[in-house]
N, C-alpha and C positions, 0 to 999 in steps of 0.2 A: 429724575433720571436714574436709571440703573445701569449696570454693565451686562445685563442679559439680554439675549436676542428677543425679537418679537415672538418667534415660535416658542421659545422657553416661557415667556410671559404668558402667552395663549394657554399653554399647557398648564400651567401653574393656576391660572384663573379657572380653566375647565375642571381641573381637579377640585378646587375650592367649592365650586357650584355642584359638582356630583357630591362631595361630601355633605353639603348643606341639603341637598335633595334627599339623599339617603337617611340622614338623621331625621328629617321632618316625616319622611314615610314611616319611620319607627316610633313617631311621637315625641321625639326628643326635641329640646329647645337648642338652638345655637347662638352662642354669645360671641361676638366679635369685638373685642376691647377697642374703644375709640370710635366704633361704627355704629353697633346697634345689636338688635337681637332678632332672630328669626324664630317664629313659633307657628304652631298649627292651632287654628281656632275653629270652633264649630258654628256655623250659622243654623239658626233654628228653622224649622218648617214653617212656611208662610203661605199667604194666598197671594197671588199676582194677577195681572190682567194682561192679555194680548192687546198690544197697542193698535192692532189693524182691526181685530173683530169685536173687542171689548169683552171677550169671554174670559171669565174667571178661571184661572189655572192654580193647581196645588204644586207649590214648590217645595220638594223634599228638603229634609236637613242635609247638610254637606259640610265637609271640612274644606277650610281654605288656608293658604299660606298667608302669614302676616309679617310685617317687619315694623319694628319701632326703633326709631333713631334714637342712639345714645346721646348723652349730654355733650360730649366733645363735638358730635356731627352737628348737633343743633347750634352749638355756640359758633361754630365755624361758618354756619349759613347765614347767621344773623348779619 
């Protein structure tokens, strides 16, 4: 429980998400103590298959957002 309104909490969470998004766009890691680490990882180019037609497709290399839970979060979930 906190003494802030729902609107203030929403604004704070939105601000946090925007800051994480902007940092990831710039290739930076974001570490939230007690929660975990957000980072950008590269997925290698690979060959895939269209499940409908069976046709092989070339899937290009791309960047994806990744999250690794921290020790405190992992322990809390056990």
